[in-house]
PAPAMI-888507 format. One record per atom (N, C-alpha, C): residue in one letter; x negated, y, z negated; residue number from 1. Coordinates in steps of 0.02 Angstrom, whole numbers, padded with zeros to 5 digits, always signed. Each point is the difference from the previous one (the first is absolute). Layout:
N
{'a'; {X; Y; Z}; NUM} ...
REM end
This chain:
145
{'m'; {-01915; -03099; -06999}; 1} {'m'; {-00015; -00057; +00041}; 1} {'m'; {+00066; -00030; +00025}; 1} {'e'; {+00000; -00014; +00064}; 2} {'e'; {+00060; -00029; +00030}; 2} {'e'; {-00001; -00076; -00006}; 2} {'i'; {+00058; -00030; +00006}; 3} {'i'; {+00006; -00073; -00009}; 3} {'i'; {-00042; -00039; +00051}; 3} {'w'; {-00004; +00024; +00062}; 4} {'w'; {-00040; -00035; +00051}; 4} {'w'; {-00073; -00003; -00021}; 4} {'e'; {-00024; +00053; -00036}; 5} {'e'; {-00069; +00001; -00021}; 5} {'e'; {-00012; -00050; -00056}; 5} {'v'; {+00047; -00007; -00046}; 6} {'v'; {-00005; -00051; -00053}; 6} {'v'; {-00002; -00070; +00031}; 6} {'i'; {+00043; -00012; +00048}; 7} {'i'; {+00002; -00065; +00035}; 7} {'i'; {-00066; -00012; +00036}; 7} {'a'; {-00026; +00051; +00034}; 8} {'a'; {-00063; -00007; +00036}; 8} {'a'; {-00057; -00018; -00048}; 8} {'r'; {-00003; +00033; -00057}; 9} {'r'; {-00052; -00015; -00049}; 9} {'r'; {+00003; -00073; -00023}; 9} {'e'; {+00060; -00024; -00014}; 10} {'e'; {+00007; -00069; -00023}; 10} {'e'; {-00017; -00050; +00055}; 10} {'e'; {+00019; +00015; +00061}; 11} {'e'; {-00017; -00044; +00056}; 11} {'e'; {-00075; -00001; +00012}; 11} {'i'; {-00034; +00056; -00009}; 12} {'i'; {-00072; +00003; +00009}; 12} {'i'; {-00035; -00038; -00057}; 12} {'r'; {+00024; +00007; -00061}; 13} {'r'; {-00028; -00039; -00056}; 13} {'r'; {+00006; -00075; +00014}; 13} {'d'; {+00058; -00019; +00027}; 14} {'d'; {+00011; -00071; +00017}; 14} {'d'; {-00048; -00022; +00056}; 14} {'l'; {-00013; +00043; +00049}; 15} {'l'; {-00047; -00015; +00053}; 15} {'l'; {-00069; -00016; -00029}; 15} {'v'; {-00024; +00042; -00045}; 16} {'v'; {-00067; -00010; -00030}; 16} {'v'; {-00001; -00064; -00042}; 16} {'t'; {+00054; -00014; -00036}; 17} {'t'; {+00004; -00061; -00040}; 17} {'t'; {-00001; -00062; +00045}; 17} {'r'; {+00038; +00002; +00054}; 18} {'r'; {+00002; -00057; +00045}; 18} {'r'; {-00068; -00012; +00034}; 18} {'y'; {-00036; +00053; +00014}; 19} {'y'; {-00068; -00007; +00029}; 19} {'y'; {-00043; -00043; -00046}; 19} {'n'; {-00002; +00017; -00064}; 20} {'n'; {-00042; -00037; -00047}; 20} {'n'; {+00027; -00070; -00013}; 20} {'s'; {+00065; -00007; -00009}; 21} {'s'; {+00029; -00066; -00014}; 21} {'s'; {-00011; -00047; +00058}; 21} {'n'; {+00013; +00023; +00061}; 22} {'n'; {-00008; -00043; +00058}; 22} {'n'; {-00073; -00017; +00014}; 22} {'s'; {-00045; +00049; -00009}; 23} {'s'; {-00070; -00016; +00013}; 23} {'s'; {-00028; -00046; -00053}; 23} {'d'; {+00019; +00009; -00063}; 24} {'d'; {-00025; -00043; -00054}; 24} {'d'; {+00021; -00073; +00009}; 24} {'t'; {+00059; -00011; +00028}; 25} {'t'; {+00026; -00068; +00006}; 25} {'t'; {-00009; -00030; +00070}; 25} {'g'; {-00035; +00036; +00044}; 26} {'g'; {-00014; -00026; +00066}; 26} {'g'; {+00060; -00001; +00047}; 26} {'r'; {+00051; +00039; -00016}; 27} {'r'; {+00059; +00005; +00045}; 27} {'r'; {-00015; +00053; +00053}; 27} {'f'; {-00043; -00018; +00046}; 28} {'f'; {-00024; +00048; +00050}; 28} {'f'; {+00054; +00021; +00050}; 28} {'p'; {+00045; -00043; +00022}; 29} {'p'; {+00053; +00024; +00045}; 29} {'p'; {+00043; +00055; -00033}; 29} {'q'; {+00016; -00009; -00064}; 30} {'q'; {+00040; +00050; -00035}; 30} {'q'; {-00042; +00063; -00012}; 30} {'l'; {-00064; -00008; -00012}; 31} {'l'; {-00045; +00057; -00008}; 31} {'l'; {-00002; +00042; +00063}; 31} {'l'; {-00005; -00032; +00058}; 32} {'l'; {-00005; +00036; +00063}; 32} {'l'; {+00065; +00038; +00017}; 32} {'e'; {+00055; -00020; -00030}; 33} {'e'; {+00063; +00036; +00011}; 33} {'e'; {-00002; +00070; -00030}; 33} {'l'; {-00050; +00015; -00041}; 34} {'l'; {-00007; +00065; -00032}; 34} {'l'; {-00038; +00050; +00043}; 34} {'f'; {-00023; -00024; +00058}; 35} {'f'; {-00038; +00040; +00048}; 35} {'f'; {+00034; -00007; +00068}; 35} {'d'; {-00022; +00041; +00048}; 36} {'d'; {+00021; -00011; +00069}; 36} {'d'; {-00060; +00007; +00046}; 36} {'d'; {+00011; -00001; +00064}; 37} {'d'; {-00056; -00001; +00047}; 37} {'d'; {-00037; +00066; +00005}; 37} {'t'; {+00025; +00053; -00033}; 38} {'t'; {-00037; +00063; +00000}; 38} {'t'; {-00031; +00015; -00069}; 38} {'s'; {+00010; -00045; -00048}; 39} {'s'; {-00029; +00009; -00067}; 39} {'s'; {-00075; -00010; +00003}; 39} {'v'; {-00036; +00035; -00045}; 40} {'v'; {-00073; -00005; -00003}; 40} {'v'; {-00021; -00009; -00072}; 40} {'m'; {-00047; -00045; -00012}; 41} {'m'; {-00026; -00011; -00067}; 41} {'m'; {-00076; +00002; +00003}; 41} {'t'; {-00031; +00032; -00050}; 42} {'t'; {-00073; +00001; -00006}; 42} {'t'; {-00019; -00018; -00071}; 42} {'i'; {-00061; -00025; -00007}; 43} {'i'; {-00028; -00017; -00066}; 43} {'i'; {-00066; +00037; -00007}; 43} {'d'; {-00004; +00041; -00052}; 44} {'d'; {-00060; +00039; -00016}; 44} {'d'; {-00027; +00038; +00060}; 44} {'g'; {+00045; +00029; +00040}; 45} {'g'; {-00020; +00040; +00057}; 45} {'g'; {-00030; -00039; +00058}; 45} {'g'; {+00008; -00066; -00002}; 46} {'g'; {-00027; -00043; +00053}; 46} {'g'; {+00042; +00003; +00063}; 46} {'m'; {-00010; -00049; +00042}; 47} {'m'; {+00035; -00002; +00063}; 47} {'m'; {+00075; -00003; -00011}; 47} {'p'; {+00038; +00033; +00042}; 48} {'p'; {+00073; -00002; -00006}; 48} {'p'; {+00027; -00066; +00029}; 48} {'y'; {+00048; -00028; -00036}; 49} {'y'; {+00038; -00057; +00025}; 49} {'y'; {+00066; +00028; +00023}; 49} {'s'; {+00013; -00005; +00065}; 50} {'s'; {+00059; +00031; +00030}; 50} {'s'; {+00052; -00053; +00019}; 50} {'g'; {+00060; +00010; -00024}; 51} {'g'; {+00055; -00046; +00016}; 51} {'g'; {-00005; -00065; -00038}; 51} {'t'; {+00055; -00035; -00001}; 52} {'t'; {+00004; -00062; -00039}; 52} {'t'; {-00049; -00054; +00024}; 52} {'s'; {-00015; +00000; +00065}; 53} {'s'; {-00045; -00051; +00027}; 53} {'s'; {-00071; +00008; -00027}; 53} {'e'; {-00020; +00060; -00020}; 54} {'e'; {-00066; +00011; -00030}; 54} {'e'; {+00005; +00000; -00076}; 54} {'i'; {+00052; +00029; -00028}; 55} {'i'; {+00007; +00004; -00073}; 55} {'i'; {+00000; -00069; -00032}; 55} {'i'; {+00029; -00049; +00032}; 56} {'i'; {+00001; -00068; -00027}; 56} {'i'; {-00070; -00025; -00016}; 56} {'n'; {-00050; +00022; +00038}; 57} {'n'; {-00068; -00023; -00011}; 57} {'n'; {-00027; +00019; -00068}; 57} {'i'; {+00022; +00056; -00028}; 58} {'i'; {-00022; +00020; -00067}; 58} {'i'; {+00019; -00055; -00050}; 58} {'f'; {+00060; -00025; +00007}; 59} {'f'; {+00026; -00048; -00049}; 59} {'f'; {-00024; -00071; +00012}; 59} {'t'; {-00007; -00020; +00063}; 60} {'t'; {-00026; -00067; +00013}; 60} {'t'; {-00074; -00004; -00019}; 60} {'n'; {-00037; +00055; +00009}; 61} {'n'; {-00071; +00000; -00022}; 61} {'n'; {-00005; -00005; -00076}; 61} {'a'; {+00044; +00036; -00036}; 62} {'a'; {-00001; -00004; -00073}; 62} {'a'; {+00019; -00070; -00023}; 62} {'k'; {+00049; -00031; +00033}; 63} {'k'; {+00020; -00068; -00018}; 63} {'k'; {-00058; -00048; +00011}; 63} {'g'; {-00037; +00010; +00054}; 64} {'g'; {-00058; -00042; +00013}; 64} {'g'; {-00052; +00005; -00054}; 64} {'r'; {-00011; +00061; -00026}; 65} {'r'; {-00048; +00009; -00056}; 65} {'r'; {+00025; -00037; -00062}; 65} {'l'; {+00064; +00005; -00014}; 66} {'l'; {+00029; -00034; -00058}; 66} {'l'; {-00006; -00076; +00008}; 66} {'d'; {+00015; -00025; +00059}; 67} {'d'; {-00003; -00072; +00013}; 67} {'d'; {-00070; -00027; -00006}; 67} {'s'; {-00051; +00042; +00010}; 68} {'s'; {-00069; -00022; -00001}; 68} {'s'; {-00028; -00006; -00072}; 68} {'v'; {+00038; +00022; -00049}; 69} {'v'; {-00023; +00000; -00069}; 69} {'v'; {+00032; -00060; -00036}; 69} {'d'; {-00040; -00039; -00035}; 70} {'d'; {+00025; -00060; -00034}; 70} {'d'; {+00022; +00018; -00071}; 70} {'v'; {+00056; +00035; -00005}; 71} {'v'; {+00029; +00022; -00064}; 71} {'v'; {+00076; -00001; +00008}; 71} {'p'; {+00036; +00007; -00056}; 72} {'p'; {+00073; +00007; +00007}; 72} {'p'; {+00015; +00060; +00045}; 72} {'k'; {+00048; -00009; +00045}; 73} {'k'; {+00013; +00051; +00051}; 73} {'k'; {+00060; +00043; -00019}; 73} {'y'; {-00013; +00062; -00019}; 74} {'y'; {+00054; +00048; -00008}; 74} {'y'; {-00029; +00070; +00007}; 74} {'i'; {+00044; +00045; +00018}; 75} {'i'; {-00016; +00071; +00005}; 75} {'i'; {+00063; +00038; -00020}; 75} {'r'; {-00009; +00052; -00040}; 76} {'r'; {+00056; +00041; -00023}; 76} {'r'; {-00019; +00073; +00006}; 76} {'h'; {+00038; +00037; +00040}; 77} {'h'; {-00009; +00072; +00006}; 77} {'h'; {+00048; +00036; -00047}; 77} {'y'; {-00025; +00052; -00032}; 78} {'y'; {+00041; +00043; -00042}; 78} {'y'; {-00008; +00071; +00024}; 78} {'v'; {+00056; +00036; +00005}; 79} {'v'; {-00001; +00069; +00025}; 79} {'v'; {+00025; +00046; -00055}; 79} {'a'; {-00032; +00058; -00004}; 80} {'a'; {+00020; +00050; -00051}; 80} {'a'; {-00005; +00070; +00029}; 80} {'t'; {+00033; +00046; -00033}; 81} {'t'; {-00002; +00071; +00016}; 81} {'t'; {+00017; +00012; +00074}; 81} {'h'; {+00056; -00029; +00021}; 82} {'h'; {+00022; +00007; +00069}; 82} {'h'; {+00034; +00068; +00009}; 82} {'q'; {-00032; +00043; +00036}; 83} {'q'; {+00028; +00066; +00016}; 83} {'q'; {+00026; -00001; +00071}; 83} {'i'; {+00062; +00021; +00009}; 84} {'i'; {+00031; +00001; +00067}; 84} {'i'; {+00020; +00071; +00016}; 84} {'d'; {-00020; +00024; +00057}; 85} {'d'; {+00019; +00066; +00025}; 85} {'d'; {+00043; -00009; +00062}; 85} {'i'; {+00064; +00016; -00007}; 86} {'i'; {+00046; -00006; +00056}; 86} {'i'; {-00008; +00061; +00045}; 86} {'e'; {-00012; -00013; +00063}; 87} {'e'; {-00008; +00054; +00049}; 87} {'e'; {+00064; +00012; +00040}; 87} {'s'; {+00037; -00053; +00013}; 88} {'s'; {+00063; +00005; +00036}; 88} {'s'; {+00038; -00065; -00013}; 88} {'e'; {+00057; -00009; +00032}; 89} {'e'; {+00039; -00061; -00009}; 89} {'e'; {-00033; -00060; +00033}; 89} {'t'; {-00054; +00012; +00040}; 90} {'t'; {-00034; -00056; +00034}; 90} {'t'; {-00076; +00000; -00010}; 90} {'a'; {-00026; +00043; -00042}; 91} {'a'; {-00073; +00003; -00010}; 91} {'a'; {-00015; +00017; -00073}; 91} {'a'; {-00052; -00032; -00026}; 92} {'a'; {-00022; +00013; -00069}; 92} {'a'; {-00074; -00018; -00006}; 92} {'r'; {-00030; +00023; -00054}; 93} {'r'; {-00069; -00015; -00017}; 93} {'r'; {-00002; -00029; -00070}; 93} {'g'; {-00051; -00040; -00014}; 94} {'g'; {-00006; -00028; -00067}; 94} {'g'; {-00071; -00016; -00017}; 94} {'r'; {-00011; -00006; -00065}; 95} {'r'; {-00066; -00020; -00025}; 95} {'r'; {+00011; -00036; -00066}; 95} {'c'; {-00041; -00050; -00013}; 96} {'c'; {+00005; -00036; -00064}; 96} {'c'; {-00066; -00036; -00013}; 96} {'y'; {-00008; -00020; -00062}; 97} {'y'; {-00058; -00039; -00020}; 97} {'y'; {+00019; -00074; +00002}; 97} {'f'; {-00051; -00043; +00010}; 98} {'f'; {+00012; -00072; -00004}; 98} {'f'; {-00056; -00033; -00039}; 98} {'a'; {+00018; -00056; -00031}; 99} {'a'; {-00048; -00044; -00034}; 99} {'a'; {+00016; -00071; +00022}; 99} {'v'; {-00051; -00041; +00011}; 100} {'v'; {+00009; -00068; +00025}; 100} {'v'; {-00031; -00049; -00050}; 100} {'l'; {+00041; -00049; -00021}; 101} {'l'; {-00023; -00053; -00044}; 101} {'l'; {-00008; -00064; +00039}; 101} {'t'; {-00054; -00037; -00014}; 102} {'t'; {-00012; -00066; +00029}; 102} {'t'; {-00026; -00045; -00057}; 102} {'h'; {-00029; -00056; +00019}; 103} {'h'; {-00027; -00047; -00049}; 103} {'h'; {-00054; +00031; -00044}; 103} {'i'; {-00032; +00054; +00021}; 104} {'i'; {-00052; +00032; -00041}; 104} {'i'; {+00028; +00053; -00046}; 104} {'g'; {+00064; +00013; +00005}; 105} {'g'; {+00030; +00056; -00037}; 105} {'g'; {+00007; +00059; +00049}; 105} {'l'; {-00020; +00059; -00022}; 106} {'l'; {+00004; +00058; +00044}; 106} {'l'; {-00051; -00008; +00057}; 106} {'d'; {+00024; -00007; +00061}; 107} {'d'; {-00042; -00013; +00058}; 107} {'d'; {-00023; +00066; +00032}; 107} {'h'; {+00047; +00042; +00017}; 108} {'h'; {-00015; +00066; +00029}; 108} {'h'; {+00058; +00047; -00010}; 108} {'w'; {-00012; +00064; +00011}; 109} {'w'; {+00051; +00051; -00012}; 109} {'w'; {-00013; +00059; +00046}; 109} {'g'; {+00053; +00040; +00010}; 110} {'g'; {-00008; +00057; +00044}; 110} {'g'; {+00065; +00038; +00011}; 110} {'r'; {+00006; +00027; +00061}; 111} {'r'; {+00057; +00043; +00017}; 111} {'r'; {+00028; -00017; +00068}; 111} {'y'; {+00065; +00008; +00007}; 112} {'y'; {+00034; -00002; +00064}; 112} {'y'; {+00021; +00072; +00017}; 112} {'i'; {-00015; +00022; +00060}; 113} {'i'; {+00025; +00064; +00026}; 113} {'i'; {+00042; -00018; +00061}; 113} {'d'; {+00065; +00015; -00004}; 114} {'d'; {+00047; -00024; +00051}; 114} {'d'; {+00038; +00056; +00034}; 114} {'t'; {+00021; -00014; +00060}; 115} {'t'; {+00056; +00037; +00031}; 115} {'t'; {+00052; -00052; +00017}; 115} {'y'; {+00063; +00020; -00007}; 116} {'y'; {+00056; -00045; +00011}; 116} {'y'; {+00045; +00029; +00054}; 116} {'k'; {+00034; -00044; +00035}; 117} {'k'; {+00047; +00022; +00052}; 117} {'k'; {+00063; -00043; -00004}; 117} {'k'; {+00055; +00030; +00015}; 118} {'k'; {+00063; -00038; +00001}; 118} {'k'; {+00016; -00015; +00073}; 118} {'v'; {+00005; -00065; +00015}; 119} {'v'; {+00012; -00023; +00068}; 119} {'v'; {+00061; -00046; -00002}; 119} {'n'; {+00049; +00016; +00040}; 120} {'n'; {+00062; -00041; +00002}; 120} {'n'; {+00028; -00013; -00069}; 120} {'g'; {+00000; +00052; -00042}; 121} {'g'; {+00030; -00004; -00066}; 121} {'g'; {-00043; -00033; -00053}; 121} {'k'; {-00063; -00016; +00015}; 122} {'k'; {-00043; -00035; -00047}; 122} {'k'; {-00067; +00037; -00008}; 122} {'w'; {-00021; +00010; -00062}; 123} {'w'; {-00065; +00032; -00013}; 123} {'w'; {-00057; -00050; +00014}; 123} {'l'; {-00051; +00024; +00036}; 124} {'l'; {-00059; -00039; +00017}; 124} {'l'; {-00063; +00040; -00016}; 124} {'f'; {-00056; -00034; -00002}; 125} {'f'; {-00063; +00036; -00004}; 125} {'f'; {-00016; +00028; +00069}; 125} {'d'; {-00014; +00064; +00004}; 126} {'d'; {-00026; +00030; +00061}; 126} {'d'; {-00076; -00008; -00002}; 126} {'t'; {-00030; +00023; -00055}; 127} {'t'; {-00071; -00012; -00012}; 127} {'t'; {-00010; -00022; -00072}; 127} {'r'; {-00049; -00042; -00011}; 128} {'r'; {-00020; -00019; -00067}; 128} {'r'; {-00076; +00001; -00001}; 128} {'k'; {-00027; +00044; -00044}; 129} {'k'; {-00072; +00004; -00010}; 129} {'k'; {-00015; -00029; -00068}; 129} {'v'; {-00043; -00051; -00002}; 130} {'v'; {-00019; -00033; -00061}; 130} {'v'; {-00070; +00023; -00019}; 130} {'f'; {-00007; +00024; -00061}; 131} {'f'; {-00066; +00021; -00025}; 131} {'f'; {-00015; -00041; -00062}; 131} {'v'; {-00053; -00040; +00003}; 132} {'v'; {-00022; -00039; -00057}; 132} {'v'; {-00047; +00043; -00041}; 132} {'d'; {+00020; +00015; -00062}; 133} {'d'; {-00040; +00043; -00043}; 133} {'d'; {-00051; -00039; -00041}; 133} {'g'; {+00013; -00065; -00010}; 134} {'g'; {-00047; -00039; -00040}; 134} {'g'; {+00014; -00074; +00006}; 134} {'t'; {-00051; -00040; -00017}; 135} {'t'; {+00006; -00073; +00001}; 135} {'t'; {-00033; -00028; -00062}; 135} {'s'; {+00022; -00058; -00020}; 136} {'s'; {-00032; -00036; -00055}; 136} {'s'; {-00051; -00049; +00029}; 136} {'a'; {-00047; -00019; -00042}; 137} {'a'; {-00049; -00051; +00021}; 137} {'a'; {+00038; -00063; +00020}; 137} {'g'; {-00017; -00029; +00056}; 138} {'g'; {+00033; -00060; +00023}; 138} {'g'; {+00064; +00012; +00038}; 138} {'s'; {+00013; +00061; +00021}; 139} {'s'; {+00061; +00015; +00037}; 139} {'s'; {+00006; -00044; +00061}; 139} {'t'; {+00059; -00029; +00010}; 140} {'t'; {+00012; -00045; +00056}; 140} {'t'; {+00021; +00037; +00063}; 140} {'f'; {+00037; +00054; -00009}; 141} {'f'; {+00035; +00029; +00057}; 141} {'f'; {-00034; +00060; +00033}; 141} {'v'; {-00048; +00029; -00032}; 142} {'v'; {-00031; +00059; +00028}; 142} {'v'; {-00066; -00020; +00031}; 142} {'a'; {-00008; +00014; +00064}; 143} {'a'; {-00062; -00016; +00034}; 143} {'a'; {-00058; +00037; -00032}; 143} {'k'; {-00054; -00034; -00010}; 144} {'k'; {-00059; +00031; -00031}; 144} {'k'; {-00034; +00045; +00051}; 144} {'k'; {-00017; +00060; -00022}; 145} {'k'; {-00032; +00048; +00045}; 145} {'k'; {-00075; -00004; -00004}; 145} 
REM end
């Protein structure tokens, strides 16, 4: 493994951490810096959200659901088993599991399937596919089907 690959892996791990930290604390401008206008995000194979102007809606909608519940307001994402496959100095793929804690305890859990791109020296999400594998009774953040 070459040193640039080690650096890329650490920068990608930081990208994923910042995604969860910024979304959990409502720092949406900093969250959007992790995407660009060609990034695409989907949830459970639903409609694609393309570019930062659409991706922001995922987070403002989730905040609206949290604001509508009369309970202590917090959300904490935890990521595990993050596998990163480096394809080149500017492209990589990744997958990891996530678990989300809220006022009810374990709220929902699932997987992120990502592609990453390096743009102007910074790793960004190219695509992020979110798959919710399960929810607890009373889940705040996952739309009921």
